[in-house]
N, C-alpha and C positions, 0 to 999 in steps of 0.2 A: 264183570268177570275178568276182562283183559287187564283192568287196573290192579286187581288182586294178584294176578299172575306176575305183573311187573314188580309189585311190592315184594312178593315172595322171592322173586329172583334176586332183587337187591339185597334182601336179608341173607339169602344163601351165599351170595358173593362175599358179603361182609364176614360171615361165619367162616367161610373157606379161607379168607385172607388172614383172619386171626389164627386159625389152625396152622396155616402155612408158616406164619412168623414164629409160632411156638415151636413147631418142628425144627425150623431153621436154627433157633436158639439152642435147642437140645442137641442138634447135630454138629456142634462145634468140633473142630478137629482136636485131637489130643494135645497138639502143640499149643493151640489157643487156650485150652483149659489150663495147661501148665503155666502159661503167661499170667493168667488171672491168679492162679494159686501162688505163684512165686513172686508176684509183683515185678514182672519183667520190665515194666515201664521205669522201674527204679534202677535198672541195670541187669546184668546177666546173673541171676541166682540159679546155680546149677544144683539140682536136687539129689541125685544119687551118685555122688562120687564115692570111690572106694580106695582107702589106703590099706595096703597089705603090710601090716606091721610084722617084722621078723619074729617078735615075741608075743604079740597080742592078737594076731589073726586079722581077719577082715574088719575094717572099721568103716561104716557107712556114714556119710555126712552130706549136708548141703553147704554150699559156699557162695559167697558174693564177693566179687572183686569190683572196685570202682571202675566206672566207664573208661577213665583215662589212666588205668593202671600202668605203672612204669616200674619195671623190675629194679631199676636203679634208685627208686625213691623209698623212703622209710614209711611204714604204715603201722598204725595201731591195729591190734587184733581183738575182736570180741567173740567169745565162745559162749554159747547159751545151751543149757541142758533142759529139755522139756519134762513134763510130768508123764505119768503112765500112758496117757493117750497118744503121746508122741514117739513112743519107742518103735523100733524098726518093725517088729511083727505086726504093728498096727497098719503098715502100708507105707510105701515110699512117699515122702513129703507130708506124712501125718503130723509131724512136729510143727510144720509151718501152718497147719490148719488148727492145731490144738491150742496154740498161743501165738502172740504177735511180737514176742521179744526180738526175734531176728529181723523181721521185716520193718518194725518200727525203728530199730536201731539204724537201719539204712536210711530211713526217712529223716532221722535226726542228724546223721553224719554220713554223708555219701563218700567220705574219704576213708572209711573203715574197710578192713577185710573182716567179713562176718562168717563164722563157722557154726553150723547147727548140726551137731552129731545126732544120729539116730542109733542108739545103743540097744542092747538086749535086756538090760536089767538096771537096777540102781545100787549095785553092790561092787565088790572088789574088781570083778572083770571089767565092768564099765568104767570104773575109776582109772584102772590101768590103761584102758583104751583112750580115755580122754587125755591122760598124760602123754601117751604116745603121739596123739594127734597134735597136741600143742607143740611138742618137741619137733615133730615133722615140719610144722609151719615155721617155727623159729629157725630151723636148719636150712630150709629151702626158700624162705622169703626174708626180706629185710624188715623184721618186726621190731617195733619200738616197745610199746607197752601192751600188756595182755589184760583185758577186762573180762570178767566171768560172771555169769549168773546161773542160778539153778532154781527152778520152780517145782514145788512139790517133790516128787521122787527124784527129779533132777538135782534138787538141793541136797538130798541125802548123798547122791553120788559125788557132787562137787565138794561136799565136806570131807569126803574120803580123799579127794584130790588134794585138798588143803592139808590134810594130815600127812600125805606122802610127799607132795611137791609144792608147797605154798610159795616156794621161791620162784615158781613159774608165773605166778599171778600178781598183778599190780593192784587190783581192786576187785572185791567180790560182793555181789548182791545175792542174798538168800531170800527167796520169796515163798511164803506159805509152806514151810518145810520144817525139818529138824536136822540137827547136826549129829551125824553118826561117827565122825572121826575124832581123833585126838586134836589137841589145840596147840601143842608145843611149837610146831613149825610155823604156824600162823603168827604166834607171838614172837618167835625168834626173828622172823622176817618183817614184822610190823605191818602186815598186809591190812589195809583198811577194809572193814567188813560192815555192811549195812544189812541189818535184819529187819524184815517187814512181814507182818502177819495180822490177820484179823483177830480181834479180841475174843471172838467165839468161833475160831476156826473149827469146822465140823470134823475134820480128819485128824489133825495133830493136836488141836488145842494150842493155846499160846504158851503154856508153861515150858515145854522143851526149848522153845526159842528164847524165852526169858532166862532160863537156866544157862544156855550156851553163852548168852551175852554177859551174864554175871560171872561165869567162869573165866571168860576172856578178860573181863574188867579186873577181877581180882589178880589174875596172873600178871597183867600189866602193872598193877599197883605194886606187886612184889618185885617187879623188875625195876621199880623206882620212878615210873612215869607219874606225872601230876594228873589230876582230874581233867584239867584243860587239855593236856596232851592226849589223853585217852579219848576224850570226846571228839577229837579231830579225826580219829581213825576207827572209832567204834560207835555205831548208831543202832539204837533199838527203836523201832517205829511200829507200835501196835495200833492198828487202825480200828476206830470205832465202827459199830454196825452202820451208822449213817453214811460212812464213806462208800460202802457198797450199795446201799439202798438208793442213794442219790444218783448213782451211776447205773441203776437198773438191775442190780444183782441182789437176790435174796440169800444166795449161798456164799458165805465168806471164803470158803476154800476155793471154790471155782472162780470166785471173784478176784483171786490173786492174779489172774491174767490181766486185770485192769492196770496193774503196776507197769506194764509195758508202755502205757500211755500217760503215766504220771511223770510230767515233765521234770519236776524237781528231783525225783529219785533217779530217773534215767540220765539226767545231766550230771548228777553226782557220780554215776557209774562211768559214763562215756566221755566226759570232758577230758581232753588231753592236758 
């Protein structure tokens, strides 16, 4: 009997220890949770900054500055727009949970300033706010090149930015999206554009992306560029289904987030 009591006591102690450790893990402070969310070990990624634009109102964004940031040095800027799940009404920092473009850019290049806006929609208002935010950083920091990406709804917004102010962008990556804007300013400024989408994208399909690529291609041809010259600044990358399945994704549109970890594509975008 005494032996059974001892065994039972040991079991209860073990159970209590497991419960205690579980509760301890769940009781992390908000600050610790933010560190995990924002990848604070990579540097100080601030999640809810607000720029009060005189013309475009409150613009919410997250931002990363290199650990050794020096206001006298020149930096490249990377701005990334998320899909629907990362918009501001989804919650502060939702964009950093919805995809990894911002955080993985920091892992690849710790010398970047990375801006991750949380906007309200994927239309004109958000396009104007994105432009205002880029202009703010170019006016207040020593910015060299500006790299941009837009995933899903964020790509629709960024295409409107390209319509209005392609001169602000040095390289653009459109992921699993469609082009809503006009093309003239992109061609006028010769901004390199990389289109990537799944061949069976469940939300947009591949045709709108293919049409945008062909439109830009024909405009460059009319401008007098050779095929070789065009291929240096315009890329169409339609991923086969195997690309997503091999990486554990059955859904090609949702699998667009994998592009954040595609080293070849991200190097094309972020290499200075």
